[in-house]
CHARMM-style PDB file with segment names, atoms N, HN, CA, C and O in Angstrom:
ATOM      1  N   MET     1      -5.618  38.624  -6.707  1.00  0.00      PROA
ATOM      2  CA  MET     1      -4.877  37.916  -5.918  1.00  0.00      PROA
ATOM      3  C   MET     1      -5.356  36.546  -5.448  1.00  0.00      PROA
ATOM      4  O   MET     1      -4.499  35.703  -5.185  1.00  0.00      PROA
ATOM      5  N   LYS     2      -6.436  36.298  -5.340  1.00  0.00      PROA
ATOM      6  HN  LYS     2      -7.133  36.982  -5.553  1.00  0.00      PROA
ATOM      7  CA  LYS     2      -6.956  34.775  -4.814  1.00  0.00      PROA
ATOM      8  C   LYS     2      -6.834  34.130  -5.784  1.00  0.00      PROA
ATOM      9  O   LYS     2      -6.289  33.027  -5.736  1.00  0.00      PROA
ATOM     10  N   ARG     3      -7.424  34.779  -7.181  1.00  0.00      PROA
ATOM     11  HN  ARG     3      -7.867  35.674  -7.219  1.00  0.00      PROA
ATOM     12  CA  ARG     3      -7.624  34.011  -8.341  1.00  0.00      PROA
ATOM     13  C   ARG     3      -5.998  33.243  -8.795  1.00  0.00      PROA
ATOM     14  O   ARG     3      -5.760  32.100  -9.185  1.00  0.00      PROA
ATOM     15  N   VAL     4      -5.163  34.306  -8.571  1.00  0.00      PROA
ATOM     16  HN  VAL     4      -5.357  35.235  -8.254  1.00  0.00      PROA
ATOM     17  CA  VAL     4      -3.659  33.953  -9.318  1.00  0.00      PROA
ATOM     18  C   VAL     4      -2.995  32.684  -8.208  1.00  0.00      PROA
ATOM     19  O   VAL     4      -2.270  31.814  -8.689  1.00  0.00      PROA
ATOM     20  N   ALA     5      -3.279  32.688  -6.912  1.00  0.00      PROA
ATOM     21  HN  ALA     5      -3.868  33.395  -6.521  1.00  0.00      PROA
ATOM     22  CA  ALA     5      -3.154  31.878  -5.967  1.00  0.00      PROA
ATOM     23  C   ALA     5      -3.658  30.741  -6.099  1.00  0.00      PROA
ATOM     24  O   ALA     5      -2.923  29.760  -5.990  1.00  0.00      PROA
ATOM     25  N   SER     6      -5.028  30.590  -6.365  1.00  0.00      PROA
ATOM     26  HN  SER     6      -5.625  31.388  -6.453  1.00  0.00      PROA
ATOM     27  CA  SER     6      -5.725  29.105  -6.899  1.00  0.00      PROA
ATOM     28  C   SER     6      -5.199  28.582  -7.800  1.00  0.00      PROA
ATOM     29  O   SER     6      -4.945  27.378  -7.830  1.00  0.00      PROA
ATOM     30  N   LEU     7      -4.868  29.615  -8.945  1.00  0.00      PROA
ATOM     31  HN  LEU     7      -5.074  30.593  -8.922  1.00  0.00      PROA
ATOM     32  CA  LEU     7      -4.696  29.044  -9.892  1.00  0.00      PROA
ATOM     33  C   LEU     7      -3.093  28.270 -10.467  1.00  0.00      PROA
ATOM     34  O   LEU     7      -2.782  27.743 -11.535  1.00  0.00      PROA
ATOM     35  N   LEU     8      -2.368  28.508  -9.236  1.00  0.00      PROA
ATOM     36  HN  LEU     8      -2.621  28.936  -8.368  1.00  0.00      PROA
ATOM     37  CA  LEU     8      -1.163  28.184  -8.826  1.00  0.00      PROA
ATOM     38  C   LEU     8      -0.902  26.775  -8.227  1.00  0.00      PROA
ATOM     39  O   LEU     8       0.040  26.012  -8.443  1.00  0.00      PROA
ATOM     40  N   CYS     9      -2.021  26.625  -7.390  1.00  0.00      PROA
ATOM     41  HN  CYS     9      -2.786  27.245  -7.215  1.00  0.00      PROA
ATOM     42  CA  CYS     9      -2.170  25.518  -6.501  1.00  0.00      PROA
ATOM     43  C   CYS     9      -2.885  24.472  -7.243  1.00  0.00      PROA
ATOM     44  O   CYS     9      -2.805  23.321  -6.816  1.00  0.00      PROA
ATOM     45  N   ALA    10      -3.671  24.753  -8.445  1.00  0.00      PROA
ATOM     46  HN  ALA    10      -3.736  25.688  -8.792  1.00  0.00      PROA
ATOM     47  CA  ALA    10      -4.141  24.075  -9.625  1.00  0.00      PROA
ATOM     48  C   ALA    10      -3.182  23.251 -10.380  1.00  0.00      PROA
ATOM     49  O   ALA    10      -3.121  22.034 -10.551  1.00  0.00      PROA
ATOM     50  N   VAL    11      -2.319  24.399 -10.859  1.00  0.00      PROA
ATOM     51  HN  VAL    11      -2.369  25.388 -10.720  1.00  0.00      PROA
ATOM     52  CA  VAL    11      -1.153  23.883 -11.715  1.00  0.00      PROA
ATOM     53  C   VAL    11       0.209  22.850 -10.886  1.00  0.00      PROA
ATOM     54  O   VAL    11       0.990  22.005 -11.322  1.00  0.00      PROA
ATOM     55  N   ALA    12       0.001  23.372  -9.700  1.00  0.00      PROA
ATOM     56  HN  ALA    12      -0.634  24.059  -9.346  1.00  0.00      PROA
ATOM     57  CA  ALA    12       1.180  22.471  -8.967  1.00  0.00      PROA
ATOM     58  C   ALA    12       0.362  20.975  -8.829  1.00  0.00      PROA
ATOM     59  O   ALA    12       0.874  19.880  -9.063  1.00  0.00      PROA
ATOM     60  N   ILE    13      -0.950  21.201  -8.416  1.00  0.00      PROA
ATOM     61  HN  ILE    13      -1.367  22.090  -8.226  1.00  0.00      PROA
ATOM     62  CA  ILE    13      -1.276  19.713  -8.240  1.00  0.00      PROA
ATOM     63  C   ILE    13      -1.175  18.898  -9.659  1.00  0.00      PROA
ATOM     64  O   ILE    13      -0.931  17.695  -9.564  1.00  0.00      PROA
ATOM     65  N   ALA    14      -1.340  19.449 -10.947  1.00  0.00      PROA
ATOM     66  HN  ALA    14      -1.538  20.427 -11.024  1.00  0.00      PROA
ATOM     67  CA  ALA    14      -1.560  18.675 -12.089  1.00  0.00      PROA
ATOM     68  C   ALA    14      -0.282  18.300 -12.439  1.00  0.00      PROA
ATOM     69  O   ALA    14      -0.009  17.264 -13.044  1.00  0.00      PROA
ATOM     70  N   ALA    15       0.855  19.500 -11.900  1.00  0.00      PROA
ATOM     71  HN  ALA    15       0.634  20.342 -11.409  1.00  0.00      PROA
ATOM     72  CA  ALA    15       2.477  18.777 -12.364  1.00  0.00      PROA
ATOM     73  C   ALA    15       2.427  17.593 -11.648  1.00  0.00      PROA
ATOM     74  O   ALA    15       2.792  16.536 -12.164  1.00  0.00      PROA
ATOM     75  N   ARG    16       1.865  17.683 -10.113  1.00  0.00      PROA
ATOM     76  HN  ARG    16       1.569  18.541  -9.695  1.00  0.00      PROA
ATOM     77  CA  ARG    16       2.109  16.282  -9.339  1.00  0.00      PROA
ATOM     78  C   ARG    16       1.620  15.121  -9.787  1.00  0.00      PROA
ATOM     79  O   ARG    16       2.228  14.052  -9.721  1.00  0.00      PROA
ATOM     80  N   VAL    17       0.160  15.331 -10.406  1.00  0.00      PROA
ATOM     81  HN  VAL    17      -0.334  16.199 -10.460  1.00  0.00      PROA
ATOM     82  CA  VAL    17      -0.361  14.040 -10.852  1.00  0.00      PROA
ATOM     83  C   VAL    17       0.769  13.452 -12.014  1.00  0.00      PROA
ATOM     84  O   VAL    17       1.183  12.293 -12.014  1.00  0.00      PROA
ATOM     85  N   VAL    18       1.185  14.546 -13.033  1.00  0.00      PROA
ATOM     86  HN  VAL    18       0.848  15.488 -13.032  1.00  0.00      PROA
ATOM     87  CA  VAL    18       1.526  14.111 -14.114  1.00  0.00      PROA
ATOM     88  C   VAL    18       3.286  13.500 -13.856  1.00  0.00      PROA
ATOM     89  O   VAL    18       3.882  12.753 -14.632  1.00  0.00      PROA
ATOM     90  N   ALA    19       3.743  13.977 -12.772  1.00  0.00      PROA
ATOM     91  HN  ALA    19       3.259  14.584 -12.142  1.00  0.00      PROA
ATOM     92  CA  ALA    19       5.255  13.492 -12.356  1.00  0.00      PROA
ATOM     93  C   ALA    19       4.600  11.869 -11.778  1.00  0.00      PROA
ATOM     94  O   ALA    19       5.087  10.793 -12.124  1.00  0.00      PROA
ATOM     95  N   ALA    20       3.526  12.010 -10.935  1.00  0.00      PROA
ATOM     96  HN  ALA    20       3.130  12.884 -10.654  1.00  0.00      PROA
ATOM     97  CA  ALA    20       3.447  10.711 -10.485  1.00  0.00      PROA
ATOM     98  C   ALA    20       3.376   9.538 -11.575  1.00  0.00      PROA
ATOM     99  O   ALA    20       4.013   8.492 -11.708  1.00  0.00      PROA
ATOM    100  N   ALA    21       2.336  10.143 -12.303  1.00  0.00      PROA
ATOM    101  HN  ALA    21       1.819  10.993 -12.195  1.00  0.00      PROA
ATOM    102  CA  ALA    21       2.126   9.087 -13.614  1.00  0.00      PROA
ATOM    103  C   ALA    21       3.186   8.977 -14.194  1.00  0.00      PROA
ATOM    104  O   ALA    21       3.403   7.765 -14.182  1.00  0.00      PROA
ATOM    105  N   ALA    22       4.235   9.612 -14.850  1.00  0.00      PROA
ATOM    106  HN  ALA    22       4.059  10.597 -14.860  1.00  0.00      PROA
ATOM    107  CA  ALA    22       5.530   9.352 -15.452  1.00  0.00      PROA
ATOM    108  C   ALA    22       6.470   8.475 -14.396  1.00  0.00      PROA
ATOM    109  O   ALA    22       7.601   8.111 -14.719  1.00  0.00      PROA
ATOM    110  N   GLN    23       6.009   8.238 -13.372  1.00  0.00      PROA
ATOM    111  HN  GLN    23       5.090   8.533 -13.109  1.00  0.00      PROA
ATOM    112  CA  GLN    23       7.320   7.087 -12.324  1.00  0.00      PROA
ATOM    113  C   GLN    23       6.578   6.214 -12.271  1.00  0.00      PROA
ATOM    114  O   GLN    23       6.884   5.365 -11.433  1.00  0.00      PROA
ATOM    115  N   THR    24       5.203   5.933 -13.125  1.00  0.00      PROA
ATOM    116  HN  THR    24       4.955   6.622 -13.806  1.00  0.00      PROA
ATOM    117  CA  THR    24       4.809   4.259 -12.911  1.00  0.00      PROA
ATOM    118  C   THR    24       5.183   3.548 -13.814  1.00  0.00      PROA
ATOM    119  O   THR    24       4.908   3.712 -15.003  1.00  0.00      PROA
ATOM    120  N   PRO    25       6.081   2.381 -13.184  1.00  0.00      PROA
ATOM    121  CA  PRO    25       6.826   1.202 -14.290  1.00  0.00      PROA
ATOM    122  C   PRO    25       5.775   0.788 -15.086  1.00  0.00      PROA
ATOM    123  O   PRO    25       4.615   0.725 -14.677  1.00  0.00      PROA
ATOM    124  N   THR    26       6.212   0.439 -16.463  1.00  0.00      PROA
ATOM    125  HN  THR    26       7.154   0.491 -16.795  1.00  0.00      PROA
ATOM    126  CA  THR    26       5.403  -0.302 -17.277  1.00  0.00      PROA
ATOM    127  C   THR    26       6.171  -1.419 -17.853  1.00  0.00      PROA
ATOM    128  O   THR    26       7.387  -1.280 -17.983  1.00  0.00      PROA
ATOM    129  N   ARG    27       5.419  -2.841 -18.322  1.00  0.00      PROA
ATOM    130  HN  ARG    27       4.431  -2.954 -18.217  1.00  0.00      PROA
ATOM    131  CA  ARG    27       6.471  -3.461 -19.068  1.00  0.00      PROA
ATOM    132  C   ARG    27       6.309  -3.514 -20.573  1.00  0.00      PROA
ATOM    133  O   ARG    27       5.299  -2.987 -21.038  1.00  0.00      PROA
ATOM    134  N   ALA    28       7.074  -4.018 -21.292  1.00  0.00      PROA
ATOM    135  HN  ALA    28       7.894  -4.446 -20.913  1.00  0.00      PROA
ATOM    136  CA  ALA    28       7.058  -4.018 -22.746  1.00  0.00      PROA
ATOM    137  C   ALA    28       5.683  -3.919 -23.421  1.00  0.00      PROA
ATOM    138  O   ALA    28       5.438  -3.191 -24.382  1.00  0.00      PROA
ATOM    139  N   ASP    29       4.643  -4.895 -22.686  1.00  0.00      PROA
ATOM    140  HN  ASP    29       4.842  -5.487 -21.905  1.00  0.00      PROA
ATOM    141  CA  ASP    29       3.244  -4.890 -23.326  1.00  0.00      PROA
ATOM    142  C   ASP    29       2.539  -3.824 -23.164  1.00  0.00      PROA
ATOM    143  O   ASP    29       1.649  -3.677 -24.002  1.00  0.00      PROA
ATOM    144  N   GLY    30       2.661  -2.805 -22.146  1.00  0.00      PROA
ATOM    145  HN  GLY    30       3.383  -2.924 -21.465  1.00  0.00      PROA
ATOM    146  CA  GLY    30       2.097  -1.986 -21.846  1.00  0.00      PROA
ATOM    147  C   GLY    30       0.953  -1.930 -20.287  1.00  0.00      PROA
ATOM    148  O   GLY    30      -0.015  -1.232 -19.986  1.00  0.00      PROA
ATOM    149  N   LYS    31       1.626  -2.944 -19.667  1.00  0.00      PROA
ATOM    150  HN  LYS    31       2.413  -3.512 -19.911  1.00  0.00      PROA
ATOM    151  CA  LYS    31       0.816  -3.248 -18.464  1.00  0.00      PROA
ATOM    152  C   LYS    31       1.656  -2.806 -17.381  1.00  0.00      PROA
ATOM    153  O   LYS    31       2.852  -2.537 -17.495  1.00  0.00      PROA
ATOM    154  N   SER    32       0.987  -2.745 -16.345  1.00  0.00      PROA
ATOM    155  HN  SER    32       0.016  -2.963 -16.252  1.00  0.00      PROA
ATOM    156  CA  SER    32       1.411  -1.943 -15.018  1.00  0.00      PROA
ATOM    157  C   SER    32       2.278  -3.243 -14.481  1.00  0.00      PROA
ATOM    158  O   SER    32       1.864  -4.390 -14.314  1.00  0.00      PROA
ATOM    159  N   ALA    33       3.718  -2.677 -14.243  1.00  0.00      PROA
ATOM    160  HN  ALA    33       4.055  -1.746 -14.379  1.00  0.00      PROA
ATOM    161  CA  ALA    33       4.919  -3.594 -13.672  1.00  0.00      PROA
ATOM    162  C   ALA    33       4.300  -3.899 -12.212  1.00  0.00      PROA
ATOM    163  O   ALA    33       4.740  -4.857 -11.576  1.00  0.00      PROA
ATOM    164  N   SER    34       3.240  -3.052 -11.663  1.00  0.00      PROA
ATOM    165  HN  SER    34       2.882  -2.274 -12.180  1.00  0.00      PROA
ATOM    166  CA  SER    34       3.120  -3.750 -10.244  1.00  0.00      PROA
ATOM    167  C   SER    34       2.841  -5.193 -10.082  1.00  0.00      PROA
ATOM    168  O   SER    34       2.224  -5.984 -10.795  1.00  0.00      PROA
ATOM    169  N   GLN    35       3.806  -5.400  -8.325  1.00  0.00      PROA
ATOM    170  HN  GLN    35       4.307  -4.757  -7.746  1.00  0.00      PROA
ATOM    171  CA  GLN    35       3.853  -6.913  -8.236  1.00  0.00      PROA
ATOM    172  C   GLN    35       2.613  -7.031  -6.870  1.00  0.00      PROA
ATOM    173  O   GLN    35       2.245  -6.198  -6.043  1.00  0.00      PROA
ATOM    174  N   SER    36       2.252  -8.351  -7.096  1.00  0.00      PROA
ATOM    175  HN  SER    36       2.552  -9.028  -7.768  1.00  0.00      PROA
ATOM    176  CA  SER    36       1.096  -8.615  -5.612  1.00  0.00      PROA
ATOM    177  C   SER    36       2.381  -8.803  -4.660  1.00  0.00      PROA
ATOM    178  O   SER    36       3.561  -9.029  -4.928  1.00  0.00      PROA
ATOM    179  N   ALA    37       1.485  -8.564  -3.073  1.00  0.00      PROA
ATOM    180  HN  ALA    37       0.526  -8.379  -2.855  1.00  0.00      PROA
ATOM    181  CA  ALA    37       2.408  -8.982  -2.035  1.00  0.00      PROA
ATOM    182  C   ALA    37       2.701 -10.245  -2.190  1.00  0.00      PROA
ATOM    183  O   ALA    37       3.798 -10.139  -1.642  1.00  0.00      PROA
ATOM    184  N   LYS    38       2.655 -11.308  -2.461  1.00  0.00      PROA
ATOM    185  HN  LYS    38       1.764 -11.394  -2.906  1.00  0.00      PROA
ATOM    186  CA  LYS    38       2.494 -12.616  -2.882  1.00  0.00      PROA
ATOM    187  C   LYS    38       3.891 -12.863  -3.676  1.00  0.00      PROA
ATOM    188  O   LYS    38       4.778 -13.690  -3.463  1.00  0.00      PROA
ATOM    189  N   GLU    39       3.784 -11.944  -4.576  1.00  0.00      PROA
ATOM    190  HN  GLU    39       3.064 -11.272  -4.749  1.00  0.00      PROA
ATOM    191  CA  GLU    39       5.260 -12.036  -5.467  1.00  0.00      PROA
ATOM    192  C   GLU    39       6.406 -11.243  -4.769  1.00  0.00      PROA
ATOM    193  O   GLU    39       7.561 -11.540  -5.074  1.00  0.00      PROA
ATOM    194  N   ILE    40       6.226 -10.465  -4.049  1.00  0.00      PROA
ATOM    195  HN  ILE    40       5.288 -10.224  -3.801  1.00  0.00      PROA
ATOM    196  CA  ILE    40       7.331  -9.859  -3.381  1.00  0.00      PROA
ATOM    197  C   ILE    40       7.902 -10.554  -1.932  1.00  0.00      PROA
ATOM    198  O   ILE    40       9.083 -10.703  -1.620  1.00  0.00      PROA
ATOM    199  N   ARG    41       6.842 -10.887  -1.241  1.00  0.00      PROA
ATOM    200  HN  ARG    41       5.882 -10.766  -1.494  1.00  0.00      PROA
ATOM    201  CA  ARG    41       7.011 -11.415  -0.225  1.00  0.00      PROA
ATOM    202  C   ARG    41       7.303 -12.928  -0.108  1.00  0.00      PROA
ATOM    203  O   ARG    41       8.144 -13.519   0.569  1.00  0.00      PROA
ATOM    204  N   GLY    42       6.533 -13.301  -0.812  1.00  0.00      PROA
ATOM    205  HN  GLY    42       5.850 -12.822  -1.363  1.00  0.00      PROA
ATOM    206  CA  GLY    42       6.458 -14.709  -0.799  1.00  0.00      PROA
ATOM    207  C   GLY    42       5.200 -15.267  -0.152  1.00  0.00      PROA
ATOM    208  O   GLY    42       4.484 -14.481   0.468  1.00  0.00      PROA
ATOM    209  N   ALA    43       4.826 -16.703  -0.247  1.00  0.00      PROA
ATOM    210  HN  ALA    43       5.408 -17.341  -0.750  1.00  0.00      PROA
ATOM    211  CA  ALA    43       3.904 -17.383   0.343  1.00  0.00      PROA
ATOM    212  C   ALA    43       3.614 -17.078   1.878  1.00  0.00      PROA
ATOM    213  O   ALA    43       4.688 -17.150   2.474  1.00  0.00      PROA
ATOM    214  N   THR    44       2.797 -16.832   2.558  1.00  0.00      PROA
ATOM    215  HN  THR    44       1.924 -16.774   2.074  1.00  0.00      PROA
ATOM    216  CA  THR    44       2.281 -16.729   3.858  1.00  0.00      PROA
ATOM    217  C   THR    44       2.886 -17.628   4.866  1.00  0.00      PROA
ATOM    218  O   THR    44       2.682 -18.841   4.815  1.00  0.00      PROA
ATOM    219  N   PRO    45       3.642 -17.070   5.805  1.00  0.00      PROA
ATOM    220  CA  PRO    45       3.726 -18.022   6.934  1.00  0.00      PROA
ATOM    221  C   PRO    45       2.962 -19.119   7.569  1.00  0.00      PROA
ATOM    222  O   PRO    45       3.484 -20.186   7.891  1.00  0.00      PROA
ATOM    223  N   TYR    46       1.615 -18.807   7.755  1.00  0.00      PROA
ATOM    224  HN  TYR    46       1.191 -17.940   7.493  1.00  0.00      PROA
ATOM    225  CA  TYR    46       0.530 -19.150   8.542  1.00  0.00      PROA
ATOM    226  C   TYR    46      -0.072 -20.468   7.328  1.00  0.00      PROA
ATOM    227  O   TYR    46      -0.045 -20.372   6.101  1.00  0.00      PROA
ATOM    228  N   LEU    47      -0.544 -21.552   8.087  1.00  0.00      PROA
ATOM    229  HN  LEU    47      -0.566 -21.631   9.084  1.00  0.00      PROA
ATOM    230  CA  LEU    47      -1.000 -22.359   7.449  1.00  0.00      PROA
ATOM    231  C   LEU    47      -2.499 -22.085   7.674  1.00  0.00      PROA
ATOM    232  O   LEU    47      -2.970 -21.447   8.616  1.00  0.00      PROA
ATOM    233  N   GLU    48      -3.236 -22.720   6.571  1.00  0.00      PROA
ATOM    234  HN  GLU    48      -2.853 -23.238   5.806  1.00  0.00      PROA
ATOM    235  CA  GLU    48      -4.567 -22.709   6.358  1.00  0.00      PROA
ATOM    236  C   GLU    48      -5.422 -24.001   7.097  1.00  0.00      PROA
ATOM    237  O   GLU    48      -5.303 -25.203   6.856  1.00  0.00      PROA
ATOM    238  N   ILE    49      -6.131 -23.472   7.869  1.00  0.00      PROA
ATOM    239  HN  ILE    49      -6.228 -22.496   8.065  1.00  0.00      PROA
ATOM    240  CA  ILE    49      -6.696 -24.646   8.612  1.00  0.00      PROA
ATOM    241  C   ILE    49      -7.872 -25.200   8.025  1.00  0.00      PROA
ATOM    242  O   ILE    49      -8.788 -24.489   7.612  1.00  0.00      PROA
ATOM    243  N   LYS    50      -7.879 -26.323   7.978  1.00  0.00      PROA
ATOM    244  HN  LYS    50      -7.135 -26.901   8.313  1.00  0.00      PROA
ATOM    245  CA  LYS    50      -9.283 -26.810   7.158  1.00  0.00      PROA
ATOM    246  C   LYS    50     -10.251 -27.283   8.001  1.00  0.00      PROA
ATOM    247  O   LYS    50     -10.273 -27.929   9.049  1.00  0.00      PROA
ATOM    248  N   ASN    51     -11.152 -26.715   7.158  1.00  0.00      PROA
ATOM    249  HN  ASN    51     -11.134 -26.190   6.308  1.00  0.00      PROA
ATOM    250  CA  ASN    51     -12.653 -27.302   8.177  1.00  0.00      PROA
ATOM    251  C   ASN    51     -12.813 -26.413   9.478  1.00  0.00      PROA
ATOM    252  O   ASN    51     -13.343 -26.938  10.458  1.00  0.00      PROA
ATOM    253  N   GLU    52     -12.414 -25.179   9.541  1.00  0.00      PROA
ATOM    254  HN  GLU    52     -11.984 -24.753   8.746  1.00  0.00      PROA
ATOM    255  CA  GLU    52     -12.096 -24.360  10.510  1.00  0.00      PROA
ATOM    256  C   GLU    52     -13.716 -23.604  10.488  1.00  0.00      PROA
ATOM    257  O   GLU    52     -14.102 -23.197   9.392  1.00  0.00      PROA
ATOM    258  N   PRO    53     -14.612 -23.433  11.670  1.00  0.00      PROA
ATOM    259  CA  PRO    53     -15.718 -22.754  11.430  1.00  0.00      PROA
ATOM    260  C   PRO    53     -15.465 -21.397  11.298  1.00  0.00      PROA
ATOM    261  O   PRO    53     -14.382 -20.925  11.642  1.00  0.00      PROA
ATOM    262  N   PRO    54     -16.280 -20.784  10.873  1.00  0.00      PROA
ATOM    263  CA  PRO    54     -16.108 -19.114  10.604  1.00  0.00      PROA
ATOM    264  C   PRO    54     -16.101 -18.222  11.745  1.00  0.00      PROA
ATOM    265  O   PRO    54     -16.896 -18.597  12.607  1.00  0.00      PROA
ATOM    266  N   ALA    55     -15.399 -17.054  12.066  1.00  0.00      PROA
ATOM    267  HN  ALA    55     -14.753 -16.750  11.366  1.00  0.00      PROA
ATOM    268  CA  ALA    55     -15.541 -16.438  13.077  1.00  0.00      PROA
ATOM    269  C   ALA    55     -16.580 -15.961  13.442  1.00  0.00      PROA
ATOM    270  O   ALA    55     -17.397 -15.777  12.540  1.00  0.00      PROA
ATOM    271  N   ARG    56     -17.005 -15.558  14.883  1.00  0.00      PROA
ATOM    272  HN  ARG    56     -16.341 -15.707  15.615  1.00  0.00      PROA
ATOM    273  CA  ARG    56     -18.476 -15.268  15.341  1.00  0.00      PROA
ATOM    274  C   ARG    56     -17.822 -14.080  16.216  1.00  0.00      PROA
ATOM    275  O   ARG    56     -16.834 -14.085  16.951  1.00  0.00      PROA
ATOM    276  N   LEU    57     -18.764 -13.026  15.855  1.00  0.00      PROA
ATOM    277  HN  LEU    57     -19.566 -13.023  15.258  1.00  0.00      PROA
ATOM    278  CA  LEU    57     -18.405 -11.604  16.632  1.00  0.00      PROA
ATOM    279  C   LEU    57     -19.600 -11.771  17.991  1.00  0.00      PROA
ATOM    280  O   LEU    57     -20.760 -12.181  17.940  1.00  0.00      PROA
ATOM    281  N   ILE    58     -18.824 -11.299  19.124  1.00  0.00      PROA
ATOM    282  HN  ILE    58     -17.882 -10.966  19.164  1.00  0.00      PROA
ATOM    283  CA  ILE    58     -19.333 -11.668  20.481  1.00  0.00      PROA
ATOM    284  C   ILE    58     -19.376 -10.304  20.895  1.00  0.00      PROA
ATOM    285  O   ILE    58     -18.366  -9.600  20.916  1.00  0.00      PROA
ATOM    286  N   GLU    59     -20.706  -9.836  21.282  1.00  0.00      PROA
ATOM    287  HN  GLU    59     -21.527 -10.407  21.265  1.00  0.00      PROA
ATOM    288  CA  GLU    59     -21.229  -8.243  21.659  1.00  0.00      PROA
ATOM    289  C   GLU    59     -20.895  -8.596  23.317  1.00  0.00      PROA
ATOM    290  O   GLU    59     -21.308  -9.475  24.074  1.00  0.00      PROA
ATOM    291  N   ALA    60     -20.013  -7.546  23.469  1.00  0.00      PROA
ATOM    292  HN  ALA    60     -19.677  -6.832  22.854  1.00  0.00      PROA
ATOM    293  CA  ALA    60     -19.527  -7.124  24.893  1.00  0.00      PROA
ATOM    294  C   ALA    60     -20.950  -6.620  25.847  1.00  0.00      PROA
ATOM    295  O   ALA    60     -21.989  -6.372  25.236  1.00  0.00      PROA
ATOM    296  N   VAL    61     -20.913  -6.518  27.070  1.00  0.00      PROA
ATOM    297  HN  VAL    61     -20.069  -6.719  27.567  1.00  0.00      PROA
ATOM    298  CA  VAL    61     -22.350  -6.000  27.801  1.00  0.00      PROA
ATOM    299  C   VAL    61     -21.351  -5.631  28.775  1.00  0.00      PROA
ATOM    300  O   VAL    61     -20.411  -6.274  29.243  1.00  0.00      PROA
ATOM    301  N   HSD    62     -21.848  -4.197  29.023  1.00  0.00      PROA
ATOM    302  HN  HSD    62     -22.612  -3.675  28.643  1.00  0.00      PROA
ATOM    303  CA  HSD    62     -21.222  -3.312  29.614  1.00  0.00      PROA
ATOM    304  C   HSD    62     -22.157  -2.665  30.754  1.00  0.00      PROA
ATOM    305  O   HSD    62     -23.085  -1.914  30.454  1.00  0.00      PROA
ATOM    306  N   SER    63     -21.831  -3.025  32.149  1.00  0.00      PROA
ATOM    307  HN  SER    63     -21.077  -3.634  32.392  1.00  0.00      PROA
ATOM    308  CA  SER    63     -22.758  -2.578  33.076  1.00  0.00      PROA
ATOM    309  C   SER    63     -22.036  -1.356  33.954  1.00  0.00      PROA
ATOM    310  O   SER    63     -20.995  -1.189  34.590  1.00  0.00      PROA
ATOM    311  N   HSD    64     -23.268  -0.584  33.583  1.00  0.00      PROA
ATOM    312  HN  HSD    64     -24.114  -0.720  33.066  1.00  0.00      PROA
ATOM    313  CA  HSD    64     -23.048   1.085  34.388  1.00  0.00      PROA
ATOM    314  C   HSD    64     -23.472   1.254  35.657  1.00  0.00      PROA
ATOM    315  OT1 HSD    64     -23.339   2.344  36.213  1.00  0.00      PROA
TER     316      HSD     64
END
């Protein structure tokens, strides 16, 4: 009985993988039709700050 249940689970997982792969859109040249976030949402609304120093990590000191 456990073997049958395991086999059914494996078949269900394989079917989901095949279904997900079939739903992935492709272009005529065979490449994936996925878009970048910039293509979907546009350019970032935040401006780049030129000559900004890199971020620093500050270690917090806890007193007990």
